[in-house]
Structures are given as C-alpha cells and as structure tokens.
C-alpha positions as CSV (number, residue, x, y, z in Angstrom):
1,M,83.1,89.1,94.7
2,S,85.3,87.1,92.2
3,I,85.1,83.3,91.5
4,N,89.2,83.1,93.2
5,E,87.6,83.9,96.3
6,R,84.6,81.5,96.2
7,E,87.6,78.9,95.1
8,I,89.7,79.7,97.8
9,A,86.4,79.0,100.3
10,F,85.3,75.6,98.2
11,N,88.8,74.6,99.0
12,A,89.1,75.1,102.6
13,L,85.5,73.6,102.9
14,L,86.9,70.5,101.3
15,R,89.7,69.9,103.3
16,V,87.7,70.1,106.2
17,E,85.6,67.7,105.4
18,R,87.3,65.2,103.0
19,D,90.9,65.5,105.4
20,G,89.5,66.3,108.4
21,A,91.5,69.1,108.7
22,Y,90.9,72.3,111.3
23,S,89.2,74.9,109.4
24,N,91.0,77.8,111.5
25,L,94.7,76.4,110.3
26,V,93.0,75.8,106.9
27,L,91.6,79.2,106.4
28,S,94.9,80.9,108.0
29,S,97.2,79.1,105.3
30,L,94.6,80.1,102.1
31,L,94.2,83.6,103.2
32,K,97.7,84.4,102.7
33,E,97.2,84.3,99.3
34,V,94.1,86.9,99.4
35,E,95.7,90.8,100.0
36,D,92.1,92.3,100.0
37,E,90.9,92.9,103.2
38,R,87.2,92.6,102.2
39,G,88.2,89.5,100.1
40,R,89.5,88.2,103.4
41,A,86.5,88.7,105.7
42,F,84.0,87.2,103.0
43,I,85.9,83.8,102.5
44,S,85.9,83.6,106.1
45,A,82.4,84.6,106.7
46,L,81.4,82.0,103.9
47,V,83.4,79.2,105.7
48,Y,82.6,79.8,108.8
49,G,78.8,80.0,107.8
50,V,78.2,76.7,105.9
51,L,80.3,75.0,108.7
52,E,78.0,76.2,111.1
53,N,74.8,75.8,109.3
54,E,75.6,72.6,107.4
55,Q,72.5,70.4,108.4
56,L,70.2,73.5,107.2
57,L,72.0,73.9,104.1
58,D,71.5,70.3,103.1
59,Y,67.8,70.4,104.6
60,A,67.1,73.4,101.8
61,I,69.0,71.0,99.4
62,D,66.8,67.9,100.1
63,R,63.7,70.1,99.7
64,Y,64.7,71.9,96.2
65,S,66.7,68.8,94.8
66,K,65.8,65.8,93.4
67,Q,68.7,64.1,95.2
68,R,68.9,63.8,98.4
69,A,72.4,65.9,99.7
70,D,74.0,62.9,101.1
71,R,73.8,61.1,98.0
72,L,75.5,64.0,95.9
73,E,79.2,64.1,95.1
74,R,81.1,65.9,98.0
75,E,82.2,68.7,95.7
76,V,78.7,69.3,93.9
77,R,77.1,69.2,97.6
78,L,79.5,71.8,99.0
79,I,78.7,74.2,96.2
80,L,75.2,73.7,96.7
81,R,75.9,74.2,100.7
82,M,77.8,77.8,99.8
83,G,75.3,78.9,97.2
84,F,72.6,78.4,99.7
85,Y,74.5,80.0,102.4
86,Q,74.8,83.4,99.8
87,L,71.1,83.4,99.5
88,L,70.0,82.4,103.1
89,F,72.4,84.9,104.8
90,M,74.6,87.0,102.5
91,S,72.1,89.9,102.0
92,G,75.4,91.8,100.2
93,V,75.2,89.0,97.8
94,P,73.1,89.4,94.8
95,E,70.6,86.8,94.5
96,S,72.0,86.1,90.4
97,A,75.8,86.4,91.8
98,A,75.2,83.8,94.2
99,V,73.8,81.4,91.4
100,N,76.2,82.1,88.3
101,E,79.2,82.2,90.5
102,S,78.2,78.8,91.9
103,V,77.9,77.6,88.1
104,K,81.1,79.1,87.5
105,L,82.7,77.5,90.3
106,S,81.7,73.7,89.2
107,K,83.4,74.3,86.0
108,S,86.3,75.9,87.5
109,I,86.6,72.4,89.4
110,E,85.7,70.2,86.2
111,L,82.2,69.9,87.2
112,E,81.0,71.0,84.5
113,R,78.5,68.1,84.0
114,A,76.8,69.2,87.4
115,A,76.6,73.0,86.2
116,G,72.9,72.8,85.1
117,Y,71.8,70.7,88.1
118,I,73.6,73.1,90.6
119,N,71.8,76.3,88.5
120,G,68.3,74.4,88.6
121,V,68.6,73.7,92.4
122,L,69.2,77.0,93.1
123,R,66.9,78.8,90.9
124,A,64.1,76.9,92.2
125,F,64.8,78.0,95.4
126,I,64.6,81.7,94.2
127,R,61.6,80.9,92.3
128,A,59.8,80.0,95.6
129,E,60.7,83.0,97.3
130,K,63.8,81.3,99.5
131,K,61.1,79.9,101.7
132,L,62.2,77.0,103.9
133,P,59.4,75.4,106.3
134,L,61.0,73.5,108.7
135,P,59.5,69.9,109.5
136,D,56.7,69.7,112.1
137,K,58.2,69.8,115.8
138,R,55.3,67.5,117.0
139,M,55.7,64.6,114.3
140,Y,59.7,64.8,113.7
141,P,60.7,66.7,116.7
142,L,64.7,65.8,116.0
143,L,64.4,66.8,112.1
144,H,63.2,69.7,113.2
145,L,65.5,70.6,115.5
146,S,68.4,69.7,113.3
147,A,67.5,71.8,110.9
148,K,66.5,74.9,112.8
149,H,69.8,74.7,114.9
150,S,72.0,73.0,112.1
151,C,72.9,70.1,114.6
152,P,73.4,66.3,113.3
153,M,71.0,64.0,113.9
154,W,73.4,61.4,115.4
155,I,74.3,64.0,118.4
156,L,70.4,65.2,118.8
157,K,69.6,61.2,118.9
158,L,72.5,60.5,121.6
159,W,71.3,63.6,123.3
160,R,67.8,62.5,123.6
161,D,68.4,59.2,124.8
162,S,70.7,60.0,127.2
163,Y,69.1,63.4,128.7
164,G,65.7,63.5,127.5
165,L,64.3,65.5,124.6
166,E,64.2,68.9,126.6
167,L,67.7,69.0,127.3
168,C,68.4,67.5,123.9
169,R,66.4,70.9,122.8
170,L,67.9,73.1,125.2
171,S,71.5,72.0,124.2
172,A,71.2,72.6,120.5
173,E,69.6,75.6,120.9
174,A,72.2,77.2,122.9
175,L,74.9,75.4,120.9
176,A,73.8,77.2,117.9
177,G,74.4,80.5,119.4
178,K,77.0,83.1,119.6
179,P,79.1,81.8,122.3
180,P,79.9,84.2,125.2
181,L,83.2,85.8,126.1
182,F,84.4,84.8,130.1
183,V,88.1,85.7,131.3
184,R,89.9,84.8,134.3
185,V,91.4,87.3,136.1
186,N,94.9,87.0,137.1
187,T,94.9,87.4,140.9
188,T,98.2,87.6,141.0
189,K,98.2,91.0,139.8
190,I,95.0,92.6,139.7
191,T,91.2,92.1,141.5
192,A,88.3,91.5,139.3
193,E,87.0,94.7,140.5
194,E,89.9,96.4,139.0
195,L,90.0,95.0,135.9
196,A,86.3,95.6,135.6
197,A,86.8,99.3,136.1
198,R,89.7,99.5,133.7
199,L,88.3,97.7,130.9
200,G,85.2,100.4,131.5
201,E,87.1,103.5,131.3
202,S,88.0,102.2,127.5
203,G,84.1,101.2,127.6
204,I,83.9,97.5,127.6
205,T,81.3,96.1,129.7
206,A,83.0,93.4,132.3
207,K,80.1,92.1,134.2
208,P,81.3,89.7,137.3
209,T,79.6,85.7,137.2
210,N,78.8,83.1,139.3
211,I,82.1,82.0,139.6
212,P,85.0,84.1,141.9
213,D,87.4,86.2,139.9
214,S,85.6,85.8,136.3
215,L,84.5,88.4,134.3
216,K,81.8,88.0,131.3
217,L,83.3,90.6,128.6
218,D,80.6,92.4,125.9
219,L,83.3,92.7,123.3
220,S,82.9,92.8,119.5
221,G,86.8,92.0,118.8
222,A,89.0,89.8,120.4
223,A,90.2,90.0,123.5
224,E,94.0,89.1,122.7
225,Q,94.0,92.7,120.9
226,L,93.4,94.7,124.3
227,P,96.4,96.0,126.2
228,E,95.2,94.3,129.6
229,Y,95.6,91.2,127.7
230,H,99.5,91.5,126.7
231,E,99.9,92.8,130.3
232,G,99.1,89.4,131.6
233,L,95.9,90.7,133.8
234,F,93.5,88.0,132.5
235,H,93.1,84.9,130.2
236,V,90.0,83.9,128.0
237,Q,88.0,80.8,129.8
238,D,84.9,79.6,130.0
239,I,82.8,79.7,133.7
240,S,82.8,75.9,133.4
241,S,86.4,75.3,132.9
242,Q,86.6,77.6,135.3
243,L,84.4,75.9,137.9
244,C,86.6,72.8,136.8
245,C,89.3,74.3,138.4
246,I,87.9,75.6,141.5
247,L,86.4,72.1,142.5
248,L,90.2,70.9,142.2
249,G,90.2,72.3,145.5
250,V,94.0,73.4,145.2
251,S,96.3,75.1,148.1
252,K,99.2,77.2,148.1
253,G,102.3,75.2,148.0
254,D,100.7,72.3,146.9
255,R,101.9,69.8,143.9
256,V,99.8,69.7,141.0
257,L,99.5,68.1,137.7
258,D,97.7,69.2,134.7
259,V,97.6,65.7,132.4
260,C,96.5,67.0,129.0
261,A,97.1,71.0,129.6
262,A,97.8,72.8,126.3
263,P,97.2,75.5,125.4
264,G,96.9,75.9,129.2
265,G,94.0,77.8,130.3
266,K,93.4,75.0,133.3
267,S,97.2,75.4,134.6
268,F,96.8,79.2,134.4
269,T,93.3,79.6,136.7
270,L,95.0,77.0,139.0
271,A,98.4,78.6,139.3
272,E,96.4,81.7,140.2
273,M,94.5,80.0,142.7
274,M,97.5,78.9,144.3
275,S,99.0,82.2,144.3
276,N,101.7,81.4,142.1
277,S,103.3,78.7,144.7
278,G,104.0,75.3,144.8
279,E,104.5,73.7,141.4
280,L,102.5,73.0,138.6
281,V,103.3,70.6,136.3
282,S,101.4,71.6,132.9
283,C,101.9,68.6,130.5
284,D,101.1,68.1,126.5
285,L,102.0,65.1,124.5
286,H,103.4,67.8,121.6
287,A,106.2,70.2,121.7
288,H,104.7,73.1,120.0
289,R,101.8,72.8,122.2
290,V,104.0,72.8,125.5
291,R,105.0,75.9,123.6
292,L,101.8,77.7,123.6
293,I,101.7,76.8,127.7
294,E,105.1,78.1,127.9
295,A,104.1,81.4,126.1
296,G,100.9,81.9,128.2
297,A,102.8,81.7,131.6
298,G,105.1,83.8,130.6
299,R,102.8,86.9,129.7
300,L,100.7,85.8,132.9
301,E,104.1,85.8,135.0
302,L,102.9,82.4,136.4
303,S,106.6,81.2,137.0
304,S,105.2,78.2,139.4
305,I,104.1,76.7,136.0
306,R,106.6,74.0,134.8
307,P,105.5,73.1,131.5
308,M,106.7,69.6,130.1
309,A,106.4,67.2,126.9
310,R,104.7,64.1,128.3
311,D,102.5,61.1,127.1
312,A,99.6,61.3,129.4
313,L,100.0,57.1,129.5
314,A,103.9,56.8,130.3
315,R,104.6,55.3,133.4
316,D,107.3,57.4,134.9
317,A,106.5,58.0,138.7
318,D,110.0,57.8,139.2
319,K,110.7,60.8,136.9
320,V,107.6,63.0,137.4
321,G,106.9,62.2,141.1
322,E,103.8,62.3,143.3
323,F,101.1,64.8,143.4
324,D,98.7,66.3,146.1
325,R,96.0,67.2,143.1
326,I,95.7,65.8,139.7
327,L,93.4,67.7,137.1
328,C,92.7,64.6,134.0
329,D,91.0,66.7,131.3
330,V,90.8,64.4,128.4
331,P,90.7,64.7,124.7
332,C,87.1,64.3,124.0
333,S,84.4,64.8,120.8
334,G,84.1,68.2,122.2
335,L,80.2,68.2,121.9
336,G,79.6,70.8,124.8
337,V,81.8,73.0,122.7
338,I,80.2,73.0,119.0
339,R,79.5,76.8,119.0
340,R,83.0,77.4,119.4
341,K,84.1,74.6,117.1
342,P,81.4,74.1,114.3
343,D,83.8,71.7,112.6
344,I,82.7,69.0,115.4
345,K,79.6,68.7,113.6
346,S,81.4,67.4,110.2
347,K,83.2,64.5,112.4
348,P,81.9,61.0,112.2
349,E,80.1,59.2,115.2
350,S,82.7,56.7,114.9
351,D,85.3,59.0,116.0
352,I,83.6,58.9,119.4
353,K,84.5,55.2,119.8
354,S,87.9,55.6,119.2
355,L,88.4,58.2,121.9
356,V,86.8,56.2,124.8
357,P,89.7,53.8,125.7
358,L,92.1,56.2,125.0
359,Q,90.0,58.4,128.0
360,A,90.0,55.3,130.1
361,A,93.8,54.5,130.0
362,I,94.6,58.5,130.7
363,L,92.7,58.2,133.7
364,K,93.6,55.1,134.7
365,S,97.5,56.1,134.0
366,S,97.5,59.4,136.1
367,A,95.6,58.0,138.9
368,R,98.9,56.2,139.5
369,L,100.6,59.5,140.3
370,L,98.1,60.7,143.3
371,K,99.4,60.8,146.9
372,S,97.0,58.8,149.0
373,G,94.4,61.3,150.0
374,G,94.9,63.2,147.1
375,V,92.1,64.5,144.6
376,L,91.7,63.9,141.2
377,I,89.6,65.3,138.8
378,Y,88.3,63.9,135.3
379,S,86.4,66.3,133.2
380,T,85.6,66.6,129.6
381,C,84.0,68.9,127.4
382,T,81.5,66.6,125.7
383,L,77.9,65.5,126.4
384,N,78.1,61.8,126.3
385,P,77.7,59.5,128.9
386,A,80.1,56.9,127.0
387,E,82.8,59.8,127.7
388,N,81.7,60.8,131.1
389,I,80.1,58.9,133.7
390,K,80.5,55.3,132.3
391,I,84.6,55.7,132.6
392,V,84.1,57.1,135.8
393,D,82.1,54.4,137.0
394,K,84.3,51.7,135.5
395,F,87.5,53.3,137.1
396,L,85.8,53.3,140.7
397,R,84.9,49.5,140.2
398,S,88.7,48.5,139.4
399,N,90.5,50.6,141.5
400,T,89.3,50.2,145.2
401,D,91.5,52.7,146.6
402,F,89.8,55.3,144.9
403,E,86.4,56.8,146.2
404,P,83.9,59.1,144.9
405,Y,84.5,62.8,146.2
406,D,80.9,64.3,146.4
407,I,80.7,68.1,144.6
408,E,79.0,70.6,146.8
409,D,76.0,72.1,145.4
410,T,77.9,75.6,144.8
411,Y,78.1,78.6,142.3
412,R,74.3,78.3,141.4
413,F,75.3,75.3,138.9
414,E,71.9,73.7,138.6
415,R,71.9,69.4,138.3
416,R,69.8,69.3,135.6
417,T,70.0,65.4,135.5
418,D,70.0,62.6,137.5
419,E,73.3,61.8,138.4
420,P,75.9,60.5,141.5
421,R,77.1,63.5,143.9
422,H,80.7,62.9,142.8
423,T,79.9,63.8,139.3
424,L,78.3,67.3,137.5
425,T,77.2,68.0,133.8
426,L,76.9,71.3,132.8
427,F,74.8,71.9,130.1
428,P,75.2,74.7,127.5
429,Q,73.0,77.5,128.5
430,K,72.2,80.8,126.4
431,G,74.5,83.5,127.5
432,G,76.1,80.7,129.9
433,S,78.6,78.1,130.3
434,D,79.7,75.4,127.5
435,G,78.6,71.9,127.9
436,F,81.1,70.5,130.3
437,F,81.4,67.1,132.5
438,I,83.3,67.0,135.8
439,A,83.8,63.9,138.0
440,R,85.5,64.1,141.5
441,M,87.7,61.6,143.1
442,R,89.8,60.9,146.3
443,K,92.5,58.4,146.6
444,K,91.9,56.5,150.4
445,G,94.2,57.8,152.8
446,R,95.7,60.6,154.3
447,L,98.0,63.4,152.3
448,K,101.3,62.8,154.0
C-alpha cells in the first residue's frame, strides 16, 4: 500500500474528528481520487476500522506511550490509531509496513518532530508481541467495557447510571458487533412468504421475525443491489422502527403526519400498512432529503405519500391541517445505533444537551396538529432518559389534553427496565433490534 492511500485515510479521519463530518460522505468524496479497487477497499477498511475501534486503540496508545492519548496532538493521535489498527486487525499488512508507513505519514504532513515518537510507540507494541491485556473487569468494569467494546466512557457512565451495569454491559457488547439486516416487505406488491421464497431461489436466506411482514436477510453484499429492491418489493428497516410504526395503529384512509421523515423508511412502512390509501404527509426540513423520500416512494410505488419540505417547528396548521395519527421521530444522539453509525462515538457529550430543547419543541409543535382522539408517537433511536422519558413526562404534565396510551406487551419484546406502560425502551441485542425508545400518547376526546 502506498503512502497516498494512508494519507487519504488520515485526511478522512481528520475531517470526521476535527470538523464533525460524516465518514461516509467524506470517503465518498475522497475515494474519487483512487482508481484502484484494492486501494479503495484498504482505505475504507482503515477508516471505518479506526472509527469503530477508537477507544480500544486509545487504550493501546495509553499502554505503550508515556503520554496519554487524550493529551497528544490530534494528528499524532490519529496516526497512532491507524498504526495500531493495522497491527491489531489488518493481517495482510506487514508489521514493518505498518510502522514505516506511519512514520512516513507523519513526515508528509509536516509532523517530522513526532516521527521518532510514533516509531518508538509502535515498535514497543511489536516487541511486546502485540499483547494488550484489558483492565480488570471487577475492579474497573467501565474501563474494561470501554476498551473491550470500544465505547466512550461518558456513554457507559450514562447507561450504567440510567439502566444499571448489566444492561450497560449488554448494550455495549451488542453495539460493538455487526448489525443484522432487516427488511420491510412491501405488502402492496408481495407477501413476506413470496418474497422469502424468491430470495431463496437466489441463495439468500430470508427468515421471518417476530414482526409481521418483516424478514431478516443473510446477505454479504448490499441489499440495494438486489433486483427485488429495484422492483420495489422491500425497503431496509430495523425491526425497532417497524414496531414503532405498528404501534401508531394506522388504518386505511387515515391522514397521517411523519414529522421528521427522511430518508422515509417509517413513512414507507406506514403507507404499506394503510394499503397505500389515505394520505401520509412525509416531511423533512431540507429539500435534498425530501428528494430521498420522493425517490423511495416512487421505487415502492406508494402514491399515498406526500413528501413535503417543512420545518417541524412551523406554526402552519392552516396550511397542513389536522391528522388522525402523528409520528414524531425526532433528531437524537443516536446512541442506540452506534454499530450502524460509528461516527457517533466521536461526538462530544455536550451535543446531547443541545438536542433536548429541540426535541421537546418538535413534540410540542407537532402535537398541535393532532385531532381529538388521535394517537401520537414520540420516538428516538437513542438510549438516554434525558432525550426520552423525561421529555415525554414534561410534555404530559404541560399538556393536560393528552393522556398516556399504554403499549401492550406484544411481538415478544420484553421490557428490560422499569418504565411506565405507555413507553417502551428496546435495548440492542446481538442479532436483534437497535436501541430504540417509543412513547405513545392520545389526545383526549373522540375522532370526528
């Protein structure tokens, strides 16, 4: 591998950490410079590998360096993370290359003063036969989990304090693994049984889940490459999101609002549940994201969906009218989907605090558009009471025209924490759902 490929990987990681850029978008842009397919694969593996294993790599730095990782210059820390990742996980890279290319990289970005230090740290790891004993899990349980599953300490402390050490451990373990692939069957075109049989003919195992019209695929490539995807027979969606849609309880002919809808997965599922009847207003703030909804609805041939560029805080009842059902799936910290979006682990804890007022405001604004007797769901893909139950509790105290609407125990999703019956927290499981929160409320009165 050439220094250019490692430099491209370094630049991608730098933009993610320094600028808060999304890794997939950065890589998509930078990889345009790389024609060699093997080089593109190497860069992608290195970037995503470093992001997914950031805490373990920093722990390795702490073990073999005189300076802690968090006290190093950002650029030096990134080069060391890349070097350690190659030594730990990329068996096709010779140890000498991992070290020498890391040193060359430091010089190419004008960090020659750190070249000797980088060389010394990586070679010390090699001399120790690349041993990396983890912290004692009895004495330092969170440090052990952080290193073993590459999860930031602030997230582990939040989970431990909110849900207890065991759920904290199980969540960290599940979110360190590869996410399962679930799809939602487009029942306006095909049944789940028919789609499973058709995929089976192509050698793809498609198993039913505990959610109706949902399949779990055993697939090595991207589902979007399958002909069945292009024919609009399914869309990719985690079972937690599918359950959220089921609990909204839509019916044929309903008027439904999906407040923060892009890229549209929940809108698609709701429209299919409504047999593509009624009207589903599917909104996002940004026009380019509304186009994603339009494209997905077109591929699935769901004509009941009306994509709309709309601010979720807008006071526009005279424009959009009232709704029988409202899904308020708000922007959140995403702590329940870390295995799908490893960039989240690079975000500071302070980002959460800035989200909470926005989430509360979106819920309050959206509730104004619900008809008497209508149902509203507030949901997030995060595990954090401040973004979940605390917002719902405050809303219900301040809006006495709304009442809790109990979520029945169904679809074999067990409640793993003590919570009110109108809320459901789904904890991530190996081979199972993402972390997710659902709260169901009803506006007092009767639907007209």
